C-alpha atoms as a printed R data frame, in Angstrom:
    type eleno elety resid chain resno       x       y       z
1   ATOM     1    CA   MET     A     1 100.798  78.352 111.500
2   ATOM     2    CA   ASN     A     2  97.070  77.696 108.787
3   ATOM     3    CA   LEU     A     3  97.170  79.689 106.000
4   ATOM     4    CA   THR     A     4  94.612  80.415 103.015
5   ATOM     5    CA   LEU     A     5  95.473  80.072  99.796
6   ATOM     6    CA   ASN     A     6  94.290  80.646  96.302
7   ATOM     7    CA   ILE     A     7  95.391  78.848  93.912
8   ATOM     8    CA   TRP     A     8  94.902  79.183  89.663
9   ATOM     9    CA   ARG     A     9  93.951  76.120  88.547
10  ATOM    10    CA   GLN     A    10  93.901  76.168  84.493
11  ATOM    11    CA   LYS     A    11  93.100  72.653  82.094
12  ATOM    12    CA   GLY     A    12  93.466  74.347  78.854
13  ATOM    13    CA   LYS     A    13  92.502  78.254  77.746
14  ATOM    14    CA   ILE     A    14  90.689  78.811  80.743
15  ATOM    15    CA   GLY     A    15  91.340  78.437  84.429
16  ATOM    16    CA   LYS     A    16  89.856  80.262  87.567
17  ATOM    17    CA   PHE     A    17  91.635  80.925  90.916
18  ATOM    18    CA   VAL     A    18  90.379  77.946  94.001
19  ATOM    19    CA   LYS     A    19  90.026  78.079  97.351
20  ATOM    20    CA   TYR     A    20  92.610  75.757  99.986
21  ATOM    21    CA   GLN     A    21  93.473  75.493 103.049
22  ATOM    22    CA   ALA     A    22  96.398  74.542 104.458
23  ATOM    23    CA   LYS     A    23  97.242  74.018 107.902
24  ATOM    24    CA   ASP     A    24  99.838  73.427 110.360
25  ATOM    25    CA   VAL     A    25 102.394  74.809 107.942
26  ATOM    26    CA   SER     A    26 105.992  75.203 109.548
27  ATOM    27    CA   GLU     A    27 107.971  78.392 109.584
28  ATOM    28    CA   HIS     A    28 110.870  75.787 108.581
29  ATOM    29    CA   MET     A    29 108.657  75.028 105.323
30  ATOM    30    CA   SER     A    30 109.685  76.575 101.832
31  ATOM    31    CA   PHE     A    31 106.708  77.627  99.672
32  ATOM    32    CA   LEU     A    32 107.366  74.264  97.188
33  ATOM    33    CA   GLU     A    33 107.385  71.596 100.584
34  ATOM    34    CA   MET     A    34 104.493  73.742 101.527
35  ATOM    35    CA   LEU     A    35 102.854  72.920  98.198
36  ATOM    36    CA   ASP     A    36 104.132  69.499  98.460
37  ATOM    37    CA   VAL     A    37 102.101  68.261 101.755
38  ATOM    38    CA   LEU     A    38  98.812  70.980  99.843
39  ATOM    39    CA   ASN     A    39  99.560  67.533  96.855
40  ATOM    40    CA   GLN     A    40  99.747  64.903  99.661
41  ATOM    41    CA   GLU     A    41  96.497  65.883 101.092
42  ATOM    42    CA   LEU     A    42  94.798  66.487  97.323
43  ATOM    43    CA   ILE     A    43  96.396  63.500  96.117
44  ATOM    44    CA   LEU     A    44  95.132  61.495  99.365
45  ATOM    45    CA   LYS     A    45  91.298  62.654  98.281
46  ATOM    46    CA   GLY     A    46  91.397  62.108  94.770
47  ATOM    47    CA   GLU     A    47  91.682  65.118  93.413
48  ATOM    48    CA   GLU     A    48  93.987  66.763  91.191
49  ATOM    49    CA   PRO     A    49  97.102  68.390  92.488
50  ATOM    50    CA   VAL     A    50  98.336  71.359  91.913
51  ATOM    51    CA   HIS     A    51 100.959  71.775  89.210
52  ATOM    52    CA   PHE     A    52 103.971  73.726  89.413
53  ATOM    53    CA   ASP     A    53 107.265  73.685  87.994
54  ATOM    54    CA   HIS     A    54 110.382  73.111  90.472
55  ATOM    55    CA   ASP     A    55 113.721  71.524  89.944
56  ATOM    56    CA   CYS     A    56 117.264  71.956  91.418
57  ATOM    57    CA   ARG     A    57 115.482  73.557  94.893
58  ATOM    58    CA   GLU     A    58 118.317  75.416  95.469
59  ATOM    59    CA   GLY     A    59 117.813  78.779  93.494
60  ATOM    60    CA   ILE     A    60 120.267  77.732  90.677
61  ATOM    61    CA   CYS     A    61 117.598  76.624  87.798
62  ATOM    62    CA   GLY     A    62 115.398  79.281  86.980
63  ATOM    63    CA   THR     A    63 112.672  76.762  86.917
64  ATOM    64    CA   CYS     A    64 110.314  78.001  89.469
65  ATOM    65    CA   GLY     A    65 108.319  80.849  88.787
66  ATOM    66    CA   MET     A    66 105.169  82.248  90.211
67  ATOM    67    CA   VAL     A    67 103.343  85.443  91.535
68  ATOM    68    CA   ILE     A    68 103.002  85.301  95.140
69  ATOM    69    CA   ASN     A    69 100.443  88.118  96.623
70  ATOM    70    CA   GLY     A    70 101.302  90.226  93.124
71  ATOM    71    CA   LEU     A    71 105.007  90.057  93.461
72  ATOM    72    CA   PRO     A    72 107.401  87.611  91.588
73  ATOM    73    CA   HIS     A    73 109.109  84.893  93.683
74  ATOM    74    CA   GLY     A    74 106.754  86.571  96.350
75  ATOM    75    CA   PRO     A    75 107.715  89.182  98.653
76  ATOM    76    CA   LEU     A    76 111.471  88.640  99.405
77  ATOM    77    CA   LYS     A    77 113.998  90.410  97.480
78  ATOM    78    CA   GLY     A    78 116.654  88.695  95.739
79  ATOM    79    CA   THR     A    79 115.117  85.083  96.569
80  ATOM    80    CA   THR     A    80 113.373  82.451  94.071
81  ATOM    81    CA   VAL     A    81 110.400  80.951  95.543
82  ATOM    82    CA   CYS     A    82 112.294  77.282  96.311
83  ATOM    83    CA   GLN     A    83 114.359  79.084  98.817
84  ATOM    84    CA   LEU     A    84 110.791  81.644  99.958
85  ATOM    85    CA   HIS     A    85 110.167  79.746 103.297
86  ATOM    86    CA   MET     A    86 107.004  80.209 105.256
87  ATOM    87    CA   ARG     A    87 108.182  82.379 108.082
88  ATOM    88    CA   HIS     A    88 107.712  85.415 106.270
89  ATOM    89    CA   PHE     A    89 104.168  84.628 105.931
90  ATOM    90    CA   LYS     A    90 101.977  85.052 108.916
91  ATOM    91    CA   ASP     A    91  99.022  83.219 110.635
92  ATOM    92    CA   GLY     A    92  96.234  83.271 109.040
93  ATOM    93    CA   GLN     A    93  97.104  85.206 106.318
94  ATOM    94    CA   GLU     A    94  95.406  85.058 103.156
95  ATOM    95    CA   ILE     A    95  97.720  84.115  99.427
96  ATOM    96    CA   TRP     A    96  97.152  84.193  96.173
97  ATOM    97    CA   ILE     A    97  99.011  82.186  93.725
98  ATOM    98    CA   GLU     A    98  99.029  82.542  89.976
99  ATOM    99    CA   PRO     A    99 101.449  81.285  87.027
100 ATOM   100    CA   TRP     A   100 103.675  84.210  84.516
101 ATOM   101    CA   ARG     A   101 101.158  86.276  83.290
102 ATOM   102    CA   SER     A   102 103.075  86.842  79.464
103 ATOM   103    CA   ARG     A   103 102.041  86.594  75.666
104 ATOM   104    CA   GLY     A   104 105.936  84.928  75.580
105 ATOM   105    CA   PHE     A   105 105.103  82.233  78.807
106 ATOM   106    CA   PRO     A   106 102.272  80.453  77.764
107 ATOM   107    CA   ILE     A   107  99.772  78.635  81.013
108 ATOM   108    CA   LEU     A   108 100.218  74.615  80.394
109 ATOM   109    CA   LYS     A   109  98.586  74.535  83.224
110 ATOM   110    CA   ASP     A   110  97.660  75.394  86.661
111 ATOM   111    CA   LEU     A   111 101.258  77.314  87.832
112 ATOM   112    CA   MET     A   112 103.140  76.312  84.854
113 ATOM   113    CA   THR     A   113 104.284  77.969  81.969
114 ATOM   114    CA   ASP     A   114 106.312  77.331  78.718
115 ATOM   115    CA   LYS     A   115 109.276  79.274  78.945
116 ATOM   116    CA   SER     A   116 111.521  77.609  76.222
117 ATOM   117    CA   ALA     A   117 110.913  80.791  73.956
118 ATOM   118    CA   LEU     A   118 113.747  82.034  76.384
119 ATOM   119    CA   ASP     A   119 115.969  79.022  75.595
120 ATOM   120    CA   ARG     A   120 115.479  79.989  71.709
121 ATOM   121    CA   ILE     A   121 116.606  83.548  72.608
122 ATOM   122    CA   ILE     A   122 119.788  81.962  73.716
123 ATOM   123    CA   GLN     A   123 120.217  79.986  70.441
124 ATOM   124    CA   SER     A   124 119.574  82.824  68.453
125 ATOM   125    CA   GLY     A   125 122.449  84.063  70.299
126 ATOM   126    CA   GLY     A   126 124.429  81.770  68.316
127 ATOM   127    CA   PHE     A   127 128.462  80.951  69.392
128 ATOM   128    CA   ILE     A   128 132.008  82.931  70.547
129 ATOM   129    CA   THR     A   129 134.628  81.485  67.662
130 ATOM   130    CA   VAL     A   130 136.890  80.261  70.431
131 ATOM   131    CA   ARG     A   131 139.670  77.376  69.946
132 ATOM   132    CA   THR     A   132 137.951  74.076  71.362
133 ATOM   133    CA   GLY     A   133 140.233  71.135  72.738
134 ATOM   134    CA   GLN     A   134 142.952  71.504  75.659
135 ATOM   135    CA   ALA     A   135 141.732  73.940  77.938
136 ATOM   136    CA   ALA     A   136 144.019  77.227  77.759
137 ATOM   137    CA   LYS     A   137 145.981  78.441  80.935
138 ATOM   138    CA   ALA     A   138 143.855  80.829  82.949
139 ATOM   139    CA   GLU     A   139 145.829  83.355  82.598
140 ATOM   140    CA   ALA     A   140 146.138  83.055  78.603
141 ATOM   141    CA   ILE     A   141 144.042  85.717  77.763
142 ATOM   142    CA   PRO     A   142 144.055  88.729  80.386
143 ATOM   143    CA   VAL     A   143 140.328  89.848  81.758
144 ATOM   144    CA   PRO     A   144 140.570  93.310  83.578
145 ATOM   145    CA   LYS     A   145 139.060  92.747  86.929
146 ATOM   146    CA   SER     A   146 136.513  95.086  87.312
147 ATOM   147    CA   ASP     A   147 135.558  93.526  83.649
148 ATOM   148    CA   ALA     A   148 135.572  90.012  85.063
149 ATOM   149    CA   GLU     A   149 133.551  91.076  87.203
150 ATOM   150    CA   LEU     A   150 131.058  93.192  85.835
151 ATOM   151    CA   SER     A   151 130.477  90.249  83.339
152 ATOM   152    CA   MET     A   152 130.231  87.270  86.205
153 ATOM   153    CA   ASP     A   153 127.589  90.279  87.815
154 ATOM   154    CA   ALA     A   154 125.118  89.579  84.486
155 ATOM   155    CA   ALA     A   155 126.069  85.539  84.261
156 ATOM   156    CA   GLU     A   156 123.821  85.253  87.356
157 ATOM   157    CA   CYS     A   157 121.181  85.248  85.708
158 ATOM   158    CA   ILE     A   158 119.394  82.020  85.613
159 ATOM   159    CA   GLY     A   159 116.295  82.115  83.253
160 ATOM   160    CA   CYS     A   160 113.931  82.096  85.728
161 ATOM   161    CA   GLY     A   161 111.557  85.309  84.044
162 ATOM   162    CA   ALA     A   162 109.856  87.184  86.710
163 ATOM   163    CA   CYS     A   163 111.507  89.924  84.736
164 ATOM   164    CA   VAL     A   164 109.033  89.091  82.320
165 ATOM   165    CA   ALA     A   165 106.242  88.866  84.943
166 ATOM   166    CA   SER     A   166 106.668  91.791  86.458
167 ATOM   167    CA   CYS     A   167 107.130  93.639  83.327
168 ATOM   168    CA   PRO     A   168 104.045  96.125  82.501
169 ATOM   169    CA   ASN     A   169 104.972  95.801  79.012
170 ATOM   170    CA   GLY     A   170 105.646  92.113  79.709
171 ATOM   171    CA   SER     A   171 109.256  92.437  78.282
172 ATOM   172    CA   ALA     A   172 112.105  89.852  78.927
173 ATOM   173    CA   MET     A   173 114.974  92.866  78.322
174 ATOM   174    CA   LEU     A   174 116.442  92.108  81.789
175 ATOM   175    CA   PHE     A   175 116.938  88.358  80.797
176 ATOM   176    CA   VAL     A   176 118.049  88.999  77.043
177 ATOM   177    CA   ALA     A   177 120.653  91.931  78.324
178 ATOM   178    CA   ALA     A   178 122.048  89.828  80.968
179 ATOM   179    CA   LYS     A   179 122.773  87.293  78.190
180 ATOM   180    CA   ILE     A   180 124.576  89.457  75.625
181 ATOM   181    CA   THR     A   181 126.637  91.334  78.615
182 ATOM   182    CA   HIS     A   182 128.099  88.846  80.000
183 ATOM   183    CA   LEU     A   183 129.991  87.563  76.920
184 ATOM   184    CA   GLY     A   184 129.883  91.408  75.998
185 ATOM   185    CA   PHE     A   185 132.560  92.310  78.316
186 ATOM   186    CA   LEU     A   186 134.558  89.437  77.727
187 ATOM   187    CA   PRO     A   187 137.246  89.374  74.652
188 ATOM   188    CA   GLN     A   188 136.459  86.168  73.332
189 ATOM   189    CA   GLY     A   189 132.550  87.872  72.760
190 ATOM   190    CA   GLN     A   190 133.896  90.255  70.933
191 ATOM   191    CA   PRO     A   191 133.815  88.867  67.493
192 ATOM   192    CA   GLU     A   192 130.478  88.319  67.157
193 ATOM   193    CA   ARG     A   193 128.995  90.688  69.932
194 ATOM   194    CA   MET     A   194 127.366  93.085  67.564
195 ATOM   195    CA   GLN     A   195 125.293  90.769  65.881
196 ATOM   196    CA   ARG     A   196 124.242  88.872  68.988
197 ATOM   197    CA   ALA     A   197 122.513  92.113  70.135
198 ATOM   198    CA   ILE     A   198 120.827  92.391  66.528
199 ATOM   199    CA   ASN     A   199 120.023  88.379  66.761
200 ATOM   200    CA   MET     A   200 118.650  87.918  70.446
201 ATOM   201    CA   ILE     A   201 116.491  91.336  70.842
202 ATOM   202    CA   THR     A   202 115.247  90.891  67.055
203 ATOM   203    CA   LYS     A   203 114.489  87.181  68.021
204 ATOM   204    CA   ALA     A   204 112.753  88.137  71.748
205 ATOM   205    CA   GLU     A   205 110.531  90.764  69.590
206 ATOM   206    CA   GLU     A   206 109.361  88.258  67.455
207 ATOM   207    CA   GLU     A   207 108.856  85.982  70.380
208 ATOM   208    CA   GLY     A   208 105.845  88.224  71.596
209 ATOM   209    CA   PHE     A   209 107.924  89.713  74.496
210 ATOM   210    CA   GLY     A   210 107.623  93.763  74.546
211 ATOM   211    CA   PHE     A   211 109.892  96.263  74.823
212 ATOM   212    CA   CYS     A   212 111.307  98.137  77.518
213 ATOM   213    CA   SER     A   213 110.209 100.838  78.832
214 ATOM   214    CA   ASN     A   214 112.110 101.617  82.168
215 ATOM   215    CA   TYR     A   215 109.868 100.503  84.545
216 ATOM   216    CA   ALA     A   216 112.562  98.675  86.680
217 ATOM   217    CA   GLU     A   217 110.427  96.611  88.022
218 ATOM   218    CA   CYS     A   218 112.927  93.756  86.653
219 ATOM   219    CA   GLU     A   219 115.664  95.089  88.229
220 ATOM   220    CA   ALA     A   220 113.216  94.438  91.479
221 ATOM   221    CA   VAL     A   221 112.717  91.280  91.715
222 ATOM   222    CA   CYS     A   222 115.082  89.374  90.274
223 ATOM   223    CA   PRO     A   223 116.607  86.681  91.919
224 ATOM   224    CA   LYS     A   224 120.166  87.721  90.857
225 ATOM   225    CA   ASN     A   225 119.639  90.898  91.507
226 ATOM   226    CA   ILE     A   226 121.119  91.992  88.152
227 ATOM   227    CA   SER     A   227 120.984  95.561  87.161
228 ATOM   228    CA   ILE     A   228 119.142  97.406  84.296
229 ATOM   229    CA   SER     A   229 122.567  98.936  83.283
230 ATOM   230    CA   THR     A   230 122.901  95.790  81.601
231 ATOM   231    CA   ILE     A   231 120.108  96.851  79.185
232 ATOM   232    CA   ALA     A   232 121.100 100.182  78.404
233 ATOM   233    CA   ARG     A   233 124.256  98.432  77.265
234 ATOM   234    CA   ALA     A   234 122.405  95.397  74.871
235 ATOM   235    CA   ASN     A   235 120.627  98.520  73.649
236 ATOM   236    CA   ARG     A   236 124.026 100.611  72.795
237 ATOM   237    CA   ASP     A   237 125.433  97.263  70.659
238 ATOM   238    CA   PHE     A   238 121.879  97.193  69.594
239 ATOM   239    CA   ILE     A   239 122.072 100.562  68.049
240 ATOM   240    CA   ARG     A   240 125.604 100.320  66.901
241 ATOM   241    CA   ALA     A   241 124.997  96.698  65.529
242 ATOM   242    CA   SER     A   242 122.098  98.856  63.469
243 ATOM   243    CA   PHE     A   243 124.318 101.290  62.046
244 ATOM   244    CA   GLY     A   244 127.077  99.152  61.456
245 ATOM   245    CA   TYR     A   245 130.074  99.847  63.798
246 ATOM   246    CA   GLY     A   246 131.686  97.742  65.562
247 ATOM   247    CA   ALA     A   247 133.023  96.748  68.879
248 ATOM   248    CA   GLY     A   248 136.217  98.936  68.724
249 ATOM   249    CA   LYS     A   249 139.230  98.825  69.442
250 ATOM   250    CA   GLY     A   250 140.848  95.547  71.583
251 ATOM   251    CA   GLY     A   251 137.453  94.611  72.375
252 ATOM   252    CA   LYS     A   252 136.185  97.044  74.771
253 ATOM   253    CA   ALA     A   253 132.716  98.844  74.885
254 ATOM   254    CA   LEU     A   254 132.461 102.144  72.855
């Protein structure tokens, strides 16, 4: 198939869309492989290739991220850019490609953004006070199956930043809530649970991310389909912590 690509090119503070023609694109290529081929052609012409983030290309690392025709990660639900294949586009289609746009994600070059703010939010959450050393037996700390499943659902967050790119407020709350929630459902996460909520939500504000207004755009574009119910839980922990309440008897949510 032949495609027209409008790609955001930026070096410094000012950028613009530049049009490229992608010819003989295989429907079996991933979106990033299509960009790889384009870059090879640009290099052969003596032009600068398009800069974009990528690493594992298996939908695990959360490194890749770009807005494709107005949708973070493209038109396919529950998919990262590296897992998006060209068979989901049509011959002759015009595609617009731009970086995540958020005050919290400064553009480094072209489609590359600085997402280190997410790392700093995680760091602000601190640690858990569990004993280290020899691994404990799996059944040493009983965890109800329902809690374990909810914890693992939240832990699937890969920190790609699509939630931020989709939110009209530039909020990172789905990311923050997922990190708060996956530990909040486990006994090991209870001692620091309330302080963790305060630290991480406060840090997100300091990093320039907006507030959540329940648009639910974040849930719609999350490649791991994380529910906005995690935001409600994180907000509840934050409010309870602000008024000095604990996690409750046995570490259960109240």
